[in-house]
Backbone bond lengths (Angstrom), bond angles and torsions (degrees), N, CA, C in turn:
res aa  C-N    CA-C-N  psi(-1)  N-CA   C-N-CA  omega(-1)  CA-C   N-CA-C  phi
1 X - - - 1.537 - - 1.458 108.25 -
2 X 1.332 112.49 165.35 1.471 118.11 175.71 1.474 116.90 -65.40
3 X 1.382 114.59 -31.19 1.461 119.14 179.69 1.565 109.01 -68.35
4 X 1.329 114.61 -40.99 1.522 117.54 179.80 1.522 110.69 -63.76
5 X 1.325 115.80 -42.04 1.507 119.08 179.91 1.544 109.25 -67.42
6 X 1.238 116.54 -38.77 1.484 120.85 -179.74 1.536 108.31 -68.07
7 X 1.323 118.42 -43.20 1.430 120.97 -179.94 1.542 110.81 -66.89
8 X 1.341 118.25 -36.72 1.451 121.42 174.18 1.467 111.98 -63.05
9 X 1.317 119.59 -40.01 1.461 124.56 179.93 1.598 109.75 -66.95
10 X 1.363 115.46 -43.13 1.452 120.78 176.64 1.514 109.92 -60.30
11 X 1.312 116.53 -42.74 1.430 121.33 -176.86 1.483 109.29 -66.73
12 X 1.329 119.61 -42.87 1.459 123.70 177.36 1.506 111.68 -61.00
13 X 1.363 113.64 -46.95 1.452 117.46 -178.73 1.605 111.65 -64.85
14 X 1.372 115.36 -38.29 1.475 120.85 173.91 1.520 110.52 -58.79
15 X 1.327 115.96 -48.67 1.457 119.03 -177.39 1.530 112.21 -66.29
16 X 1.309 117.73 -32.08 1.502 122.20 173.73 1.504 109.45 -64.53
17 X 1.293 118.40 -48.38 1.432 124.72 179.23 1.558 111.31 -58.28
18 X 1.370 113.73 -47.05 1.454 117.90 179.97 1.483 111.39 -61.44
19 X 1.342 114.95 -41.61 1.456 118.00 178.28 1.516 112.47 -64.89
20 X 1.334 118.79 -38.89 1.452 122.00 176.23 1.543 111.76 -62.92
21 X 1.365 115.70 -40.40 1.434 122.36 -179.97 1.517 108.71 -65.16
22 X 1.355 117.28 -45.76 1.433 117.98 178.62 1.519 115.37 -65.82
23 X 1.335 115.64 -36.35 1.446 119.33 173.96 1.477 111.44 -59.39
24 X 1.313 115.06 -50.68 1.472 120.02 -178.20 1.510 110.59 -61.92
25 X 1.350 118.34 -39.16 1.416 122.17 177.13 1.553 112.09 -59.70
26 X 1.330 113.04 -44.66 1.509 120.63 -179.31 1.511 107.52 -61.25
27 X 1.417 116.78 -44.60 1.444 119.93 -179.31 1.519 111.93 -61.88
28 X 1.330 114.24 -44.22 1.490 117.09 177.88 1.481 114.21 -61.93
29 X 1.349 116.37 -39.83 1.459 121.07 177.15 1.523 109.13 -62.59
30 X 1.265 117.54 -43.37 1.491 118.21 178.97 1.506 113.27 -64.02
31 X 1.352 115.59 -39.36 1.451 118.64 174.47 1.510 113.03 -59.88
32 X 1.318 113.24 -46.80 1.513 118.94 179.54 1.550 110.13 -63.59
33 X 1.293 117.91 -39.75 1.516 118.11 176.48 1.487 112.03 -66.21
34 X 1.307 116.62 -39.17 1.536 121.99 176.47 1.555 107.99 -58.67
35 X 1.352 115.46 -48.51 1.375 118.91 -176.15 1.515 113.14 -64.75
36 X 1.425 114.46 -41.21 1.391 119.27 177.53 1.514 112.76 -62.66
37 X 1.341 114.36 -43.81 1.509 117.74 177.69 1.552 113.20 -63.62
38 X 1.303 118.12 -32.35 1.456 123.89 174.83 1.515 108.58 -64.53
39 X 1.347 118.16 -47.84 1.418 122.54 -176.39 1.627 106.04 -67.34
40 X 1.237 121.36 -37.62 1.487 123.84 -178.66 1.491 106.06 -63.96
41 X 1.373 115.93 -41.19 1.513 117.56 -175.28 1.596 108.01 -70.72
42 X 1.278 117.54 -37.27 1.398 121.55 179.28 1.522 110.41 -61.13
43 X 1.376 114.60 -47.76 1.443 118.89 -179.11 1.477 110.06 -64.06
44 X 1.355 119.27 -42.81 1.424 125.71 179.02 1.553 109.35 -55.46
45 X 1.352 114.63 -48.55 1.497 120.43 -177.79 1.548 108.76 -62.35
46 X 1.297 118.58 -36.62 1.441 123.99 -178.32 1.550 111.19 -71.47
47 X 1.366 116.04 -43.30 1.429 123.75 -171.67 1.544 110.39 -80.27
48 X 1.300 116.91 -37.52 1.549 119.79 -174.92 1.509 112.81 -54.14
49 X 1.406 119.95 -47.63 1.542 116.74 -179.43 1.501 108.73 -62.73
50 X 1.338 118.64 -37.27 1.411 119.59 -174.60 1.601 110.74 -67.23
51 X 1.339 111.38 -39.01 1.436 118.50 178.92 1.518 109.83 -65.41
52 X 1.307 117.44 -41.54 1.487 122.19 178.79 1.609 107.25 -64.28
53 X 1.287 117.21 -44.42 1.467 120.01 -179.09 1.551 109.81 -63.56
54 X 1.311 115.53 -38.61 1.497 117.20 176.87 1.504 113.00 -62.61
55 X 1.410 113.11 -39.53 1.511 117.17 178.74 1.477 109.41 -68.47
56 X 1.343 120.30 -40.40 1.473 122.78 176.26 1.543 113.03 -58.50
57 X 1.364 113.87 -44.90 1.374 123.43 -179.96 1.584 110.67 -60.72
58 X 1.303 113.88 -48.13 1.499 119.46 177.59 1.525 112.62 -61.34
59 X 1.356 116.59 -43.63 1.451 120.68 177.03 1.528 109.50 -59.96
60 X 1.372 117.06 -42.85 1.481 119.44 -174.62 1.533 107.64 -69.88
61 X 1.391 119.83 -37.94 1.434 118.95 175.06 1.517 112.80 -63.65
62 X 1.304 116.96 -39.04 1.480 120.81 175.91 1.528 113.00 -63.16
63 X 1.265 112.68 -39.11 1.495 118.90 177.03 1.506 111.25 -65.53
64 X 1.311 120.88 -45.35 1.451 123.71 174.36 1.443 111.89 -59.69
65 X 1.358 119.10 -45.91 1.461 121.38 -179.77 1.603 110.17 -60.56
66 X 1.302 115.66 -42.36 1.486 119.61 -177.25 1.588 106.13 -67.76
67 X 1.284 117.83 -42.78 1.484 119.69 179.32 1.563 111.17 -61.10
68 X 1.369 113.77 -36.86 1.507 115.86 178.62 1.457 109.78 -71.47
69 X 1.309 120.39 -43.47 1.422 122.80 176.00 1.529 113.50 -60.69
70 X 1.287 118.03 -38.57 1.494 123.24 176.61 1.566 108.76 -66.03
71 X 1.309 115.89 -39.13 1.470 116.69 178.99 1.498 110.51 -70.12
72 X 1.300 118.24 -39.13 1.470 121.43 175.77 1.505 112.08 -58.83
73 X 1.329 115.63 -42.17 1.489 120.91 -178.08 1.506 109.83 -63.61
74 X 1.375 114.88 -42.66 1.410 122.08 -175.77 1.532 110.10 -67.56
75 X 1.332 114.48 -38.77 1.465 119.27 177.99 1.525 111.66 -70.04
76 X 1.335 115.25 -36.10 1.503 121.00 177.54 1.496 112.11 -63.41
77 X 1.363 111.56 -39.81 1.521 115.13 -176.76 1.498 110.99 -73.29
78 X 1.284 122.51 -33.90 1.416 127.48 -175.37 1.562 112.16 -81.56
């Protein structure tokens, strides 16, 4: 019947639209994920040198403290 044919056409059109919406949503999600990953890498590249410098500063401070303690022990012994 005409109604069955019309219903089938509507269903097919609906499925095509849903498929297009899902495809667009997947593409948008991929773009957002790519942008987020780029931002993460940018932040990582900015933070990494600071973190390394903080570690170097901390090790330097510890070395100075150990040298001072060593000097105090030597002075105490003599």
